[in-house]
VEXLO-851417 format. One record per residue (C-alpha): residue in three letters; x, y negated, z negated. Coordinates in steps of 0.2 Angstrom, whole numbers, padded with zeros to 4 digits, always signed. Layout:
# residues N
ALAXYZ...
***
This chain:
# residues 537
UNK+0000+0000+0000UNK+0007-0017+0005UNK+0009-0030-0009UNK+0009-0045+0003UNK-0005-0055+0009UNK-0011-0054+0027UNK-0004-0072+0031UNK+0014-0077+0030UNK+0009-0093+0022UNK+0005-0092+0004UNK-0013-0096+0000UNK-0007-0105-0015UNK+0001-0118-0004UNK-0014-0121+0007UNK-0026-0136+0004UNK-0044-0138+0009UNK-0050-0152+0020UNK-0063-0159+0008UNK-0057-0175+0000UNK-0067-0172-0017UNK-0070-0154-0020UNK-0063-0137-0013UNK-0070-0124-0024UNK-0070-0105-0024UNK-0088-0103-0029UNK-0088-0086-0037UNK-0076-0092-0050UNK-0080-0111-0051UNK-0099-0109-0054UNK-0099-0095-0067UNK-0086-0105-0076UNK-0096-0121-0076UNK-0112-0112-0082UNK-0103-0103-0096UNK-0095-0119-0102UNK-0111-0128-0101UNK-0120-0115-0111UNK-0107-0116-0125UNK-0108-0135-0125UNK-0127-0136-0125UNK-0128-0122-0138UNK-0116-0130-0150UNK-0124-0147-0149UNK-0142-0139-0152UNK-0136-0128-0166UNK-0129-0142-0176UNK-0122-0137-0193UNK-0126-0119-0190UNK-0113-0119-0176UNK-0099-0121-0189UNK-0105-0106-0198UNK-0106-0096-0182UNK-0089-0101-0177UNK-0081-0096-0193UNK-0090-0080-0194UNK-0084-0075-0176UNK-0066-0079-0181UNK-0066-0069-0197UNK-0075-0054-0188UNK-0063-0053-0174UNK-0047-0055-0185UNK-0053-0042-0197UNK-0054-0028-0184UNK-0042-0034-0171UNK-0027-0041-0180UNK-0017-0025-0177UNK-0020-0026-0158UNK-0014-0044-0158UNK+0002-0039-0168UNK+0006-0025-0157UNK+0003-0034-0141UNK+0014-0049-0144UNK+0029-0037-0148UNK+0025-0027-0132UNK+0027-0044-0122UNK+0044-0047-0130UNK+0050-0030-0125UNK+0044-0032-0107UNK+0051-0049-0105UNK+0068-0043-0111UNK+0067-0027-0100UNK+0063-0037-0084UNK+0078-0049-0088UNK+0091-0036-0091UNK+0086-0022-0080UNK+0089-0020-0061UNK+0075-0033-0058UNK+0085-0047-0066UNK+0093-0053-0050UNK+0077-0055-0040UNK+0075-0073-0036UNK+0058-0081-0037UNK+0053-0086-0020UNK+0066-0075-0011UNK+0085-0074-0010UNK+0086-0091-0001UNK+0074-0101-0013UNK+0081-0116-0021UNK+0074-0124-0038UNK+0062-0138-0035UNK+0067-0147-0051UNK+0083-0150-0060UNK+0086-0139-0076UNK+0083-0154-0088UNK+0066-0158-0079UNK+0061-0140-0079UNK+0065-0138-0098UNK+0056-0155-0101UNK+0040-0150-0092UNK+0039-0132-0099UNK+0042-0138-0117UNK+0029-0152-0116UNK+0016-0140-0109UNK+0020-0126-0121UNK+0022-0134-0138UNK+0019-0153-0138UNK+0004-0156-0149UNK+0006-0141-0160UNK+0024-0146-0166UNK+0018-0163-0171UNK+0003-0156-0181UNK+0011-0141-0189UNK+0030-0146-0192UNK+0027-0152-0209UNK+0010-0144-0213UNK+0014-0126-0210UNK+0030-0125-0221UNK+0022-0134-0235UNK+0006-0123-0235UNK+0017-0107-0235UNK+0027-0115-0249UNK+0011-0116-0259UNK+0004-0099-0253UNK+0018-0088-0248UNK+0013-0072-0240UNK+0028-0062-0246UNK+0034-0071-0262UNK+0029-0079-0278UNK+0023-0097-0276UNK+0037-0109-0282UNK+0051-0097-0281UNK+0067-0099-0270UNK+0061-0084-0260UNK+0045-0094-0256UNK+0055-0108-0249UNK+0064-0096-0238UNK+0048-0088-0233UNK+0040-0104-0229UNK+0052-0107-0215UNK+0054-0089-0210UNK+0036-0087-0207UNK+0035-0104-0198UNK+0049-0098-0186UNK+0040-0082-0183UNK+0024-0091-0177UNK+0034-0103-0166UNK+0048-0093-0160UNK+0052-0079-0148UNK+0034-0071-0148UNK+0026-0087-0142UNK+0038-0090-0128UNK+0038-0072-0123UNK+0020-0073-0120UNK+0022-0088-0109UNK+0037-0080-0100UNK+0029-0064-0095UNK+0013-0073-0089UNK+0023-0086-0079UNK+0035-0073-0072UNK+0020-0062-0065UNK+0011-0077-0058UNK+0027-0084-0050UNK+0032-0067-0043UNK+0016-0063-0034UNK+0014-0081-0028UNK+0031-0084-0021UNK+0038-0067-0017UNK+0023-0058-0012UNK+0014-0072-0004UNK-0002-0071-0014UNK-0013-0085-0021UNK-0007-0093-0037UNK-0021-0085-0047UNK-0023-0072-0060UNK-0031-0060-0049UNK-0015-0059-0038UNK-0006-0051-0053UNK-0016-0035-0052UNK-0014-0032-0033UNK-0003-0017-0036UNK-0017-0009-0046UNK-0033-0016-0037UNK-0026-0019-0019UNK-0039-0029-0009UNK-0052-0027-0022UNK-0044-0043-0030UNK-0053-0053-0017UNK-0070-0047-0023UNK-0079-0047-0040UNK-0065-0039-0050UNK-0054-0053-0045UNK-0067-0066-0049UNK-0070-0059-0066UNK-0051-0060-0070UNK-0050-0078-0064UNK-0066-0083-0074UNK-0058-0076-0090UNK-0042-0085-0086UNK-0052-0102-0084UNK-0061-0099-0101UNK-0045-0094-0110UNK-0036-0109-0103UNK-0050-0121-0107UNK-0053-0116-0125UNK-0035-0114-0129UNK-0032-0131-0122UNK-0047-0138-0131UNK-0039-0131-0148UNK-0024-0141-0145UNK-0033-0157-0139UNK-0044-0156-0155UNK-0029-0154-0166UNK-0021-0169-0157UNK-0036-0180-0160UNK-0037-0175-0178UNK-0019-0180-0181UNK-0019-0196-0171UNK-0035-0201-0181UNK-0026-0197-0197UNK-0011-0208-0191UNK-0022-0222-0187UNK-0030-0221-0204UNK-0013-0220-0212UNK-0006-0235-0202UNK-0020-0246-0197UNK-0033-0242-0211UNK-0046-0234-0199UNK-0057-0221-0206UNK-0053-0204-0198UNK-0070-0199-0194UNK-0077-0187-0180UNK-0082-0203-0170UNK-0064-0209-0171UNK-0058-0192-0165UNK-0070-0192-0151UNK-0065-0209-0145UNK-0047-0204-0145UNK-0052-0189-0134UNK-0061-0200-0122UNK-0047-0213-0121UNK-0033-0200-0119UNK-0044-0190-0106UNK-0045-0206-0096UNK-0026-0208-0096UNK-0024-0189-0092UNK-0036-0191-0077UNK-0025-0205-0070UNK-0010-0194-0072UNK-0018-0179-0064UNK-0024-0189-0049UNK-0006-0194-0047UNK+0000-0176-0046UNK+0014-0166-0054UNK+0029-0176-0047UNK+0022-0194-0050UNK+0012-0190-0066UNK+0015-0174-0075UNK+0034-0174-0073UNK+0037-0192-0078UNK+0026-0191-0093UNK+0034-0174-0098UNK+0052-0182-0097UNK+0046-0197-0107UNK+0039-0185-0121UNK+0056-0176-0122UNK+0066-0192-0124UNK+0054-0200-0137UNK+0054-0183-0146UNK+0073-0182-0146UNK+0074-0199-0153UNK+0061-0195-0166UNK+0071-0179-0171UNK+0088-0189-0171UNK+0080-0202-0183UNK+0075-0189-0196UNK+0092-0181-0194UNK+0101-0197-0198UNK+0089-0205-0212UNK+0084-0188-0219UNK+0094-0175-0229UNK+0106-0172-0214UNK+0117-0159-0222UNK+0102-0150-0229UNK+0093-0150-0213UNK+0108-0143-0203UNK+0112-0130-0216UNK+0094-0124-0218UNK+0093-0123-0199UNK+0107-0111-0198UNK+0101-0101-0214UNK+0083-0101-0208UNK+0088-0095-0191UNK+0098-0081-0199UNK+0084-0076-0211UNK+0072-0076-0196UNK+0083-0064-0186UNK+0087-0053-0202UNK+0068-0051-0206UNK+0062-0051-0188UNK+0056-0033-0187UNK+0047-0033-0204UNK+0039-0050-0200UNK+0034-0046-0182UNK+0025-0030-0187UNK+0017-0036-0204UNK-0002-0034-0203UNK-0007-0036-0221UNK-0014-0019-0222UNK-0008-0016-0240UNK-0012-0034-0247UNK-0028-0043-0249UNK-0031-0061-0243UNK-0034-0071-0227UNK-0017-0075-0222UNK-0017-0065-0206UNK-0033-0072-0200UNK-0029-0090-0204UNK-0011-0090-0198UNK-0003-0076-0189UNK-0018-0069-0179UNK-0024-0087-0175UNK-0007-0091-0168UNK-0005-0075-0157UNK-0023-0078-0151UNK-0019-0096-0147UNK-0003-0093-0138UNK-0012-0079-0128UNK-0027-0090-0124UNK-0014-0104-0119UNK-0004-0092-0108UNK-0014-0094-0092UNK-0012-0113-0093UNK+0006-0113-0099UNK+0011-0098-0088UNK+0003-0105-0072UNK+0011-0122-0075UNK+0028-0114-0078UNK+0026-0103-0063UNK+0023-0118-0052UNK+0039-0127-0057UNK+0050-0112-0058UNK+0053-0107-0040UNK+0071-0103-0035UNK+0077-0096-0051UNK+0082-0078-0054UNK+0071-0067-0066UNK+0085-0066-0078UNK+0089-0085-0078UNK+0070-0088-0079UNK+0066-0077-0094UNK+0081-0081-0104UNK+0078-0100-0101UNK+0060-0099-0106UNK+0064-0088-0121UNK+0080-0096-0129UNK+0081-0114-0126UNK+0063-0119-0131UNK+0064-0108-0146UNK+0081-0116-0152UNK+0074-0133-0150UNK+0058-0128-0159UNK+0068-0121-0173UNK+0078-0137-0175UNK+0062-0148-0174UNK+0054-0137-0188UNK+0070-0138-0198UNK+0071-0157-0196UNK+0053-0161-0202UNK+0048-0146-0212UNK+0065-0145-0220UNK+0065-0163-0225UNK+0048-0160-0233UNK+0054-0145-0242UNK+0069-0154-0248UNK+0058-0168-0255UNK+0045-0156-0263UNK+0057-0144-0271UNK+0068-0158-0277UNK+0054-0167-0286UNK+0057-0182-0275UNK+0040-0183-0267UNK+0023-0174-0268UNK+0021-0168-0250UNK+0013-0151-0253UNK-0002-0158-0262UNK-0005-0171-0248UNK-0005-0156-0236UNK-0017-0146-0246UNK-0029-0161-0247UNK-0028-0165-0228UNK-0016-0156-0216UNK-0018-0169-0203UNK-0009-0182-0213UNK+0006-0172-0217UNK+0018-0179-0204UNK+0014-0197-0209UNK+0016-0193-0228UNK+0033-0187-0224UNK+0038-0202-0213UNK+0032-0214-0227UNK+0046-0207-0238UNK+0059-0214-0227UNK+0064-0231-0220UNK+0053-0239-0207UNK+0039-0228-0211UNK+0025-0239-0203UNK+0035-0240-0187UNK+0039-0222-0186UNK+0021-0217-0190UNK+0016-0228-0176UNK+0028-0220-0164UNK+0022-0203-0170UNK+0005-0208-0165UNK+0011-0213-0148UNK+0020-0196-0146UNK+0005-0186-0151UNK-0006-0195-0138UNK+0008-0193-0125UNK+0009-0174-0128UNK-0010-0175-0128UNK-0010-0182-0111UNK+0003-0170-0103UNK-0007-0155-0111UNK-0023-0161-0103UNK-0017-0166-0086UNK-0006-0150-0085UNK-0021-0140-0090UNK-0032-0148-0077UNK-0020-0144-0063UNK-0020-0126-0068UNK-0039-0124-0069UNK-0040-0133-0052UNK-0029-0119-0045UNK-0040-0105-0053UNK-0056-0112-0047UNK-0050-0117-0029UNK-0044-0099-0025UNK-0026-0102-0030UNK-0022-0118-0021UNK-0008-0128-0027UNK-0015-0145-0022UNK-0034-0147-0026UNK-0044-0162-0021UNK-0044-0178-0032UNK-0062-0176-0037UNK-0059-0158-0043UNK-0045-0164-0054UNK-0055-0178-0062UNK-0070-0165-0065UNK-0059-0153-0075UNK-0049-0166-0084UNK-0066-0173-0090UNK-0073-0156-0094UNK-0058-0152-0105UNK-0060-0168-0115UNK-0079-0164-0117UNK-0076-0147-0123UNK-0063-0152-0136UNK-0075-0166-0142UNK-0090-0154-0144UNK-0080-0141-0153UNK-0074-0154-0166UNK-0092-0160-0168UNK-0098-0142-0170UNK-0086-0136-0183UNK-0069-0145-0183UNK-0054-0134-0186UNK-0064-0118-0189UNK-0072-0120-0172UNK-0056-0124-0163UNK-0048-0108-0171UNK-0063-0097-0166UNK-0063-0103-0148UNK-0045-0098-0147UNK-0046-0081-0155UNK-0062-0077-0146UNK-0055-0079-0129UNK-0038-0073-0134UNK-0044-0055-0138UNK-0050-0050-0121UNK-0036-0059-0113UNK-0023-0049-0124UNK-0030-0033-0116UNK-0028-0041-0098UNK-0010-0046-0101UNK-0005-0028-0107UNK-0012-0021-0090UNK-0003-0036-0082UNK+0014-0030-0088UNK+0012-0013-0080UNK+0006-0021-0064UNK+0021-0033-0064UNK+0033-0018-0066UNK+0025-0010-0050UNK+0027-0026-0040UNK+0045-0029-0045UNK+0049-0011-0041UNK+0042-0013-0024UNK+0052-0029-0021UNK+0068-0021-0028UNK+0066-0006-0016UNK+0063-0018-0001UNK+0078-0029-0005UNK+0088-0013-0007UNK+0083-0006+0010UNK+0086-0023+0018UNK+0104-0023+0011UNK+0107-0006+0017UNK+0100-0010+0034UNK+0112-0025+0035UNK+0127-0015+0029UNK+0123-0002+0043UNK+0121-0015+0056UNK+0137-0023+0051UNK+0146-0006+0051UNK+0139-0002+0068UNK+0145-0019+0074UNK+0162-0016+0068UNK+0163+0001+0076UNK+0156-0006+0093UNK+0169-0020+0092UNK+0183-0008+0089UNK+0178+0004+0103UNK+0177-0011+0115UNK+0195-0016+0111UNK+0201+0002+0113UNK+0193+0002+0130
***
């Protein structure tokens, strides 16, 4: 069975002629209908919506936590296997493909898409929460301090980026090497063949749209909550749902402008701005904060993470009581999985020309190290102040997680200025998440095209903001977590099948490349023999 499309030109690079919309109806309309049902149902349910969302979150995590834990470890294993096996030298786009973006621009875009808002929200809040309620130690002990950063590293480290790497690799390979549409259905061509063009492929893409939308809405909701908390902290505004919805509306308008400009003029520029501002922000905390403590704890935290990697990565809380797994670990795994269509497709779009080994190691290692340094800078500073009795950060976090970063910044010089810059950075990451997500959903609902019409980009950018606002109104953080977990569960199963399908596709590519190399070697040998005979004659 051939693994290539019928046309030499990838469908993912074709564009429609309609100026405003170029939809693939079997994916676009069911997605819109299901999203509309959720929005209308949430608004009509009122206060009951919050109870429903929380019940769904608890129910799923109670019986599926083992599946999430097993799945994310399988994804790491597959990512490393593809990088260090015989497939590592396969180049995305073919042997003559060249990278479209510089290495720095590539890192900036994948990092902004993959972690932005979450790093701002949880950098202080999560270590402080684990210090108060450590899953593996006694509260207030030195072990609890180690645990606080070790568990935080677990949630934000290799597992998260392995999910993104494996999804992005599959999408890029089938789009650029096998000339199939840049769509989730294409990943399953080795298993389904031309049936991906029918209802099976439509169902896969619909699930990808929903997972992307709700995973993104979770991030946008967290960003709105934190930006609102910052505005209350700096300007005295009351951080109400109305303020958060207004923030979402404003950012959605800006994101719409960015997505209209496209990936080169909008997304790329904003992503590089984010990285520069985030870099200055981290440098500031390294200089004015407890510098030696941050650097020393970074090294120790990293070693502690590696030392306890196996036990952390496979812990399911089977022998302990409590809600830690459902509140933290399983939520993260589901969130990263539900984000994977969005982040994976975006990384795939910007990664043509890199070998599989370079791609996987680049996506796994560099963002992980930068994330750990960021967490050590802000989370480590908070731990230093809290455990040293210099400030009460943990109690503020327990009262309201959204204020954690601003409470920390207020303990250092220029607190008002840095808090204002933190708001700008949150909003900027907010914009890049929204416009990147819009481009991905556009591609999914247009049949895998890279450049969808302007009207379609505007529609999905607005829809993302609307869903995030409705989830906040209908249940706040609990609703956001429930949305991520609910879509993450079915998609975890899809990704497990995807790993096998990708293996089949890479094997076929490897054999084709091997045969071409043998043919070329044979032709070269025959040419040498022919030339030698001619000289003898």
